[in-house]
C-alpha positions, 0 to 999 in steps of 0.5 A: 799027865802033868808033864804033858799039860806043862808042855802045853803051858810052856808052848802057850806062854812062849807064843805070848812072849814071842809076839810083841803085839800080844804082849802089848795087848795083854799087859799094856792095854789093860793099864791104858783102859783103866786110865781111860775109864778112870777119867771118863767113867764118872758121873760127877759134874763140876765146873758147869759152864754158866751164863749169869743173867741178872736183871735185878742187880742188887746186893741180894741177887749178887749174893745168890750169884756168888753162892752159885759161883763159889761152889765147885759146880758152876763157873761163870762163862758169860754175863748176858743182858738180853734173851737173845744171848740166852737162846744163842748160848744154849743153842750153841751149847756154849753153856749148860745153864743160865741163872736168871734173876728178874727185876724185883727179886730183892723187893720180894725178899724185903716184903716177905714174898716168895722171890723167884729166880729162873734156872734154865738147863740144857736138858739134852743129857737128861742124867747130867741135867738132873744132877745139875738141878739137884746142885741148884736146889741145894744151893737155893735151899741153903740161901733161903735158910740163911736169909730166913735166919738172918731175918729172925735175928733182926726181928728178935734182936738176938745173935743166936740162930733161930731153932731149926732142924739140923740135918747132917748126912753121912755116906757110908763106904764112899764118903766123898760120893766120888763116882770113880770109886764106884766105877773102877772096880767094875772096870776091873771086871770088864777088863778081866772078862774081855781079856780072858774071853778074847785070848781063849777064843782066839787061841783055839781058833788060831790052831784051826787056821794055821793047821796045828789042831790036827797035830794036837789031835794025833798027839798023845794029849788027852782032851782034858789035858789039852783043855787044861793046857789051853785055859790055865795060861790065860787064867794066869795072865788074867790074874796078872792083869787083875794085879796090874789094874788093881794097883793102878786103881789104888795107887793112881786113883786112890780107890780104897780097897778095904777087903781081903786081897785073898778073897779078891783073887779067890773070887776072880779064879771062880769067875775065870771058870765062867769067862774061860769056859765061855771063851772055849765054847765060842772057839768051838763054834768059830772057824776063823779068828774074825768070827771068834772076835765077833762072837766074843763081842756079841756076848760081851756087850749085852753082858756089860749092859745087863751087869749093873755097871752102867745102868742100875738093875733095879731100874730095868723092867722086871723081865730084864731083871730076871735075865740078869740073873743069868749074867755072871758079870753081874755077880762079879761086879757085886763081889768087887764093889763089896771087897773094894768099897765095903770091905765085906767078907765071904759070909756076905759074898758067898751067894754071888760066889756060889752062883759063879761057881755053879755057872763056871762048872756048867759052862766048863763041862759043856764047853769041854764036851763040845771041844772033845767032839770037835777033836773027835 
């Protein structure tokens, strides 16, 4: 039995190595994807193009403008002098925000009245607009606190800061709050899923198209040996891709990996039971490689959307949240983020690993039975 399975393994690996396009797809494409995702998959907003509309033109208004521009978030692209310029820049998307300070800003501050400024944001992208507004609120709150403390010093003729609440925030696991650290582990899951699904589905269907499936049927190979010979090579290739993509994330993007590498690869092997089994199931339903590819993406895209990679599951409707429990990618992303960012171990992640193991055994069993009927 071992020799027959080994012969299929050797055949599959030779076929991969012999085809230059296949080698590029398997080994180079994942690295390109992680580099592209690493730079593109981020919600950090920096260097926001800003138009400054300062009608007050006093030291106080210039202090506010300076606080905005000295932060790493806002960059002054234009200094405007009328409302028409403001509308034209926003309509043309030349700027994302307009910082407007009307006349009397400094007088209101001096008279202890509420001084108002206007912060006009392009709300086309609601998520980016919300992030920009949070940045602006933080800058204004710091300026207001500094102004109040300066006024108290003058009033009390003291040099120490007036009593105040000192809030010091501390973020665990992702100390610098970089969204790249959050997304890259999920990118690894997406790449492993796509590669294992496509390779498995296409390999079996290719045998149908070129007519070699009949030769396999009449060979001494038993169905279980043929299934193992088809799935194991692509599982090994997927593990190699995990090594390549993880190395790229850690070495190139400085993504922390605080957990156990053996747990990472062990959980990946369990997840591969699901993805390889799904690819085998798709192959039994497809007659051509084009059909197999379309079926793969029909499964892949909903799985990504319901995995929590892009959109938080807690924000989804309750019915959709229950559906996500059937999505294996959801559990694998939780495992990867836990290992990379939190450094948690098996005793924390075992529920997700158990769910994947149950799904993997179920899909492998169903796919194998259907594959046997196809051979028979």
